N, C-alpha and C positions, 0 to 999 in steps of 0.2 A: 641249172640243177638245184636241187634242194638239199638242205642239210638236216633233214628231220632226225628225230631221236633214235638212239640205239637201243631200242627195247626189243626183246624177243618174246615170242608168244608161247602159249600154253603147251604143255605136254598132253598126252592122252588125258581126256577130262577126268577119268576116274582117278588117275594118279595125282593130278593137280588138286582135285577135290580133297583127297586124303591129306595132301600137304597142308591145305588151308584149314582143315577142320580143327576146331578147338583152340585156335591161336588168335591172338589179337594182332591183326595184320596192319602193317604200315603201307600196304600196297596202294599204288596210285597210278594214274595214267603216265606213260612215258612222255617226256617233253616233245613238242612238235618241232623242235629245232635244237641244234647243238650249242647255240649261244654265240654264233659268229657275229661280231659287232657290225660288219658290213651287210650281211645277209642273214638276218635272224631266223628266217623260215627254213634255211638249208639244213638238211640232216635231221636226225631224231635222237631222242634220249632213251635210255633204259635197256639197250641191248648192244651187242657187238657182233658184227657179221664176220664169218670166216671164209665163206665160199658162196658164189653164185653159179648155178647151173641154168643157163638160158637156152631154151630149145624153142625155136620159132619157125614159122613158115611165112614167106613174103612173096606176094605176087605184085610185080611192078605194074601190071595192068590194074589200075584202080587204087594203087598204093595200099594194098590190104596186108596188114600184119596181124598174125595170131600166134598163140602158143602159150607156153608155161615157163615161169621162172621159179626155180626151187632155191630157197635161201637157207643156208645153215648158219645158225647164230647162237649166242648165249646171252641170257638175261643178266644184266648188271644191277638189277634191283627187283624187288617184288612189283609186279605189274597187274593192273586190272585191264589195261589196254595199251596199245602202242601204235606208232605210225610207220608207214613207208612213204617214200616220195614217189608219186606216180600220177600220171595224167590220163592214161588211156582207160577205156571201158573195161571193167573187171567182170568176169563171168562167175568166178568162184574163188574162195580162199579156204585153205586148210592149214591148221596149226597142229603139228604132231599128229597128223592123220585125222583130226577131228574138224569138221566144218566149223568155221568161225564167222561170226557176223562182221560186217564191214560197212563203212560209209566212206564215199569218195567225195572230197570237197576241195576244189581249187588246188589240186596237186598234192593234197594230204589224203592218203589212204589209211583210215583209222580202223584197226582190227581189234575186236573184242573176243579173245579166246575163252572158250568155256572153262570156267573154274579158275581163271587167272593164271599167272606165271610166277614161279618162285625165283629169287635171285640165284644165279648160278645154274639155272636149268637150261639144258640143251634144247634148241628149237629147230624144227624143220618146217619152214613156211612155204607153201605151194600156192602160187597165184596164177590163175588161168585168165587169159584176156584176149581181146580182138578189137581192132579199131583201124582208122585211117589216120596215121600219125600226122601227116602234113596238114590235116584239117583241125588238129587239136592245138589250142592256144592256152598259154598260161594267163595269170591274172593281169599281166601287162599287155596282153594281146600278141604275144610273141610265140613263134614256134621255132625250135632248134632243129627240127627234122626237115631235111631238104629233099623234096622229090625232084629227080633228075629225068632227062629224056629216056634213060635206059635203066633206071633203078632208083636208088636213094642214098643219102648220106646221113648217118647218125653220128655227128661230130660236133663238139662244142665245148666252150669253156666260158663261165664256170658251170653251165648247165647243158646236159644232153640226156642223161639216163632216164629221166621221167617220161621221155617220149618213146622209150622202147623196152625198158625193164624196171620193175619196182626195186627200190634200193634204200639204203641209208646214205643219202647223197651228199657226202662231205669228205674231203681228203683225210680227215682224222680217223675214218673207218675204212681201211683198206681190206681187201680180200683177194683170194684167188678166184679164177674164172674159167668156166667152160662155156664157150659160145658155139652153138650148133644151129645153123640156119639153112633151111631148105628153100630153094628157088627153082624156077623152071630150067630145064636142061639148056646149057649154052650161056647161062648167066653166072657171073662170079659173085661170091659173098666172102668178104675179106674182113678179118678182125685181128686181135692182138695175139702175141705169143707164138707158139709153135703150131704149124699146120699139121694136123694129125689125120688128114686124108678126107676123101670124098666118099659118100655113100649114094649109089644110084638107087632111086626108088622106082617102084613099078608104075607110078602115076605120071612118069615123064618129068620128074623133078630130081634134083641132086642136092644132097645135104652136105654142107661144108662145115668142117669141124676144127675148132681152134682151142688151144689150151694155154692159159697164163698161170704159171706155177709160183710166181713171186707176188707178194702183196701189191695190189693195184688199186688206185683210186677210181671211183665210179666215172668221173668226167674224162678219165684217160682211157676208158673202155669204149671202143668205137666199132661201127659197122659200116662198110661201104659195099654197095650192091650195084652191079651194072656189067658193062662189057669191058673187060680188062685183059691186057696181055700180062701174064705172070712170068716172072723170072726168078728161079730158085737156085740156090747154091749153098756153099759152105764157106764161112768167113775164115781167115787165117787162124783164129782162135778156136776153130772147130764148131762154132755155132751155126745153125741153119739161118739162112736169110731168105725172105720172100719180098720181092718188089713187085708192085702192080701199077700198070700204066693204062689209064683210060684210053679206049680207042677213039676218043673225041678230042685228043690233044692237038690235032692238026699240026701246024708248022713248028710247034713247041716240043714235039715228042722227042726228037733227038737230043735237044738241049736238056730236057728233063732227065733222060736216061744217062747222059754224060755227067750229071750231077748226082743222082740218087744211087747209081751203080757204085759210087765211091763211098757209100755208107760204111762198110767194114774198115776201110782205110781211115776215115775220119774218126770213127769210134776208137780205133787203135791209137791214133794220135791223142785224142782227148784223154784216154786212159793214162797216158804218161803224166798228165797234169792233175787229174781228178782221182785216180785210183782205178781199180779193175771195173770194167763194164758190169753193171749190176744185174743184168737180166739174162734170160735163157735163149733169146732169139733176137734177130735184127731185121731191118727192112725199111720200106717206105712206100707210100702210095701217092700218085699224082693224078689229079682229076680237075675238070672244070667245075663250076657252080659252087665252090667252097668260099672263095674270096679271101682266104688267109691260109696260114699253116698252123697245125696243132701237133703238139708233142705226144700223141697217143703212145702209150707205153710199148716199147719194142718196135713200133711201126708208125712213125709220124706220117701225117697226111699233108700234102702241099697242093695249093692251087696252081694251075698251069701258068698263071700270070707271073709267078716268080721267075719263069724261064723265058719270058718274052724277049729279053735282050741277050739270050744265049745262056750257056751253062752258068749256074749260080750255086757254088758250093757253100756260100756263106749262110744261106737259109738252112742248108743241111747241117752245118756246124752248130747253128743256133738251136735247132730242134733236137739234135743229138746231145748237145750240152744239157738240155732239159732232162735227158734220161737219168743224169745224176742229180741235177738241181731242179726239182719240181716233181719228178717221177719217183726216184728212189727216196729222196728226202723231200717231203711235201710240205706245203704251208700248214701251219697249225690253224691260223685264221687267214682269210683272204687279204687282210691288212699286211701280211708278211710276204706279199707278192714279189718284193725285191729279191728275196732268196731264189725265186725262179727266174725272173726276167733280167735282173742285173748280171747274173752269172752266165746265163745263156747268151746274152749280148756280148759279154766279155769273151766267151768262147769264139766269137767271130774275130775279135782282136787277136787272140792267140793263133787262130788259123791263118789270118792275114800275115802275121809275123812268120809263121812256119813256111808258107808258100812264097814268101818274098815279095808281098804286095803292100807292105807297110808295117812297121813295128807297132806294138801295143802303145808305146809312147807317142808315136806319130798319130795314131788313131785317136788317142786321148786328147792330144793337143788340138787336132782338127775339130773334134766333137765339142770341146770346150769353147773354141773360137766361133763355132757355127751359130751359137745363140747369143745375141746381144744381151747385155745386162737387163734391159727393160723388157725383154721377151717374157710373156706369161709362162713360158716353159719353166722358168726358175721359181715359179710360185707353187708348183706341184711338188709335194714331198714324197720321194720314192719310199721312204720308211713308213708313211701313213698317207697314201694318196687320196683316200676317201673312196666310197663305193662307186662313184661315178667316174673315177679316174684310175681304176685298177689297171687298165691297159694303156694309160697315157704314155706318150713318147718319153716323158721324163723318167718313168719307171725303167725304161729300156736304156736310154742314153745317159742320163745322170746316174742311173743305176750302175752302168758299166764304168763310169768315171769313179764311182765310189769304190768299186772293186780294184781299180787301178791305184787309187789313193792308198788303199790298204797294202797293195804290193809294194809301192814305193816306200811306205812307212816302215815295213818290217823286213824288206829285202826278199829276194827270190826264194832263198832256201826256206825261210820261215813261212812265206806266203804259200808255197805249194805244200808244205807240211800242214798248214792250217786246212787247206782244201781237202787233202787226203784224210786227215784226222776227222774232219767234219763228216765226210762220206762214210768212213768206217764206223763212227760212233752213232750216227743217225740213220744208217742204212735201213730202208723199208719203213721208216717212221715219219713222223711229222715234226716240225720245229718252228721256233720263233726267231725273229731278228735278234732279240736280246740274248738268246742262247748262242747264236753265232758270234755276237760281240764278245760274250764271256769266253767262248772257246778261243777266239782270236787272241784275246789278252793272255789266256793261260799258255797257249803254245808259243806266242812271241815273247812273253815276259814284259810286254809294254802296256801302258795305259793308253787306250785307244778311244776313250769316250769322246774327246773333242773332235777327232777325225770323223766318227760316225754322226755326231751331232751336226757337224758342218755339212756333210754331204747328203745325209738322209733326212734330217729333221729340221733344217733351217731354211726358210724361204730366202730367195735372192741368190745371185751368182756368187760363188765363192771367189775369194780374192785372186787366186791363181789356179792354173791347171795343175792337176796332180803330177808331180815329177818334173815340172818345168823349172829350170834353174832360176833362183831368185834374182840373179843378176840380169837374166834375160827378161824377166818380168819388168824389171825397173828400166830397161832400155827404152829410150824414146822411140826407137825405130821399130818396136815390136809390131808385127802385122800378122794377118791371118796366115797360118802355115800352109805350105803346099799340100794339095789334096793327095792323100795316099791312093795308090792304084785301086785298093780294095773299096774305097769309099762309095763309089757309084753303086756297086752291088749291095753293100751294106745299107745304103740309103733306100734303095728299092725294096730290100727285105723289110726294113722297119716301116716303110710306108704301108705295107700290106699286113704286117703282123698284128696290129692293133684292131683290125677290122672286125674281129669277132665280138667286140663289146656291143652290148645292146641295153 
């Protein structure tokens, strides 16, 4: 994905011209990135998006995608032009109903609205386009769009939006979404949020309609098209859920269903630790061809490989943990990825303890002992892993150990108060690691600088596992702990989770 700037475009040109006449303007182009240290080209500057209306047609035969995305936004500065992040071929652009000139170059769609744009101005941007997404590659020769035997997958982190809708592609600019996709009759098109029905068209196609009413990051907005079995119902909290299972799961189908169908139960459990479930709908999708799992908001997607050894509720706990840590509270910069992966990994520890397959302490002990001191694992810093290691195993495993170290240091009452307060204060926003540390110190009343410095920002293996008794550490007979029953499934889960890095 790209994080291009947040600029919004011109109003009707007559109004814009009136605004600009006779004034010495400081108008300038919006920045082509939001300034993320790891991915400088991601996102854009100069505008803030409030809503995307994505209305598409997709023909699996030939991988043909076409349609229109309407973006509602507001300018945050005076603008002569601004960018959207987009890779597909554009047919036309309008800003506040007036045709705008545009240039597409390497994933940056630069718009020049007639008359410019004033700070605070409301913008309606309409982009019409058509292309073959699987044939489109970014500057690194990569495509995030996956053509499958029966459809396509638009799923990816940190990038996917540019292959199917124009956007301000960075987690700091969340918006609500309507996703409406027409496909040939008999094909399913699945996305985020609440399913608001199908519309049969006279041309032998069906339009699938999805709505996300809570702020949602662009990379968490997904589209899955193909042959799926859909299961719908109502969770105990009254929310609708939709689960979708590819008809190509083979022998893994039943194990996948035995895992994903427990989504409402696992959300209910996690809410006890993290606070109320933050969104309006629930569900999950299982498909081949993905290679990993991703926490798409309200409806994570899982590769069938997670279930090749039977039911696996640990990957479900991980991706649902992200609904709080990563989706509701998102990273401010991608360097803050520990706030996503450390806590989602710790959700697995909590779930293991809950179902009696190993306590959080037992999982922490085993994870700590798993990596010898000389292992390069300990040289990657979860608090600042670098752009090439955003999804490194240390971000997950050492990240979870950091969370456990915090729990041990402050005690259970303060620990869970910290998590719930964080979710309440940062709900639907983005955040930094430093903000989390400050909140932890405020809620606990303790100085925690050394704890986080040791576990997040210091290379090398810390002297002892978090929570392990000092006397036990000193004992000569100390050996690798017995493996918790949950460990095999957690290990399988983590082997696949980082596979989306490119």
